[in-house]
N, C-alpha and C positions, 0 to 999 in steps of 0.2 A: 807446736808440730804439726802440720800438715799430713793427711797422710790417705794414701788410696786405698782402698780395702778392695779386692775384685771376686767375683764368685761366679756359677755355671759352667766352668768345664767342666769337661766327660769324655768319654764312650759313645761315637753314633755310628748307624749304618749310613753309606755312602745314600744321600737322598734325602736324611734324616734332618732334624731342625736341634740347632741350641740358643739360648739367652743368655749371654754375659751382662752381669751387672758391675756395674765399677762405683762405690759411693766413697766421697771426700768427706774428710772431718779434719776439725783444728780450727785454728783462727783464721776464716777464711774472711777475706772484704770483697775478693773478686777474682771471677772467672773467665779466662779468656778463652780458650780454645781445651775441648774434650776429646779425645777420640780414642782409637783403636789401633795398634801395633801389632806387628807376630812375625815369630822368627822359627824357620823350620832347621831340624839339623843340618850344618854346614853352611845354610845359609845367612844374608845379613837379615836383620829387621827393615822391616819393610812397614808402611804403612798402609793399614785397612779402611779406616773412616774415620772422619773427625767433623766436629761440628762446633761452629764459632759463637761467639756471643752472641750474634745477631742473626744465629739459623741458620747461617751458611753453611750446606753440606759438602763432602768431597770425599767419594768412593776411590778407591783403589779398580782399574778397568778389571781386574780378574773375580770381582764380587760384587761387581755392579748388575742391579735389579735379581742378586741373590740373596744380599744383606740389606739389612737397614739397621740406620744409628739414628738414636733419639736423645733426648737429654731433659731431663726433670730440674731446672733449673730450682726451685723450692726447695728438693731434696737435695741438691747436688751431685746428684745420678745421671750417669750413661747407660746407654745401655747398647747394647747389640745385636739387633736378632739377626740369626742366620740360617737358611732356609737350603733347601735341594743342595745339602754339605756333599763335598766331592774327596775322596782322600788325599787329593794338593791341598786340602785347608788345613790338614793335619800341622800345627804346631804349639808355640807357646805362644799367649797372647796375650798381650802388658796394654793395661790402661794407662794414658800419658794426660797430664791436664796442667796448664797453664794458672797459675794459682797463686795472686798476690805478685803478679810478674815474676814470679820461679817455674819451673817445669819439674814437675813429681812424676814418678812413676811407680806402677802397681809393680805388686811380686811376682806378677803372672798367672797365668790359669794355661792347661794342658788343653786341648782339643783334639781329640784322637778321631780322625774319621775312618772307619772298614771298609773294605770294598765288598 
């Protein structure tokens, strides 16, 4: 059984930084895309950033220049470095991965940015 485990959320003041991690474990033969989504209260889940198997990276316009996604294939782990955080970044952040041709989601980690 494949599992995604996230860590690194928390409370930070505006302008601060946080780093999220997401590790995949289980019977893994291939990982295509790994990425991060977020969902704020009353809003739909939205893409934050993703990285493909060939290292192509996409960012949401709202985070470009502030967030950096990276991937360690040896550890089956994806990271999200979040700098210059804004109150509007407050949300539950979910890790997503396409593993063995199936989509998996993490349990979510809360990120709260105070003004």
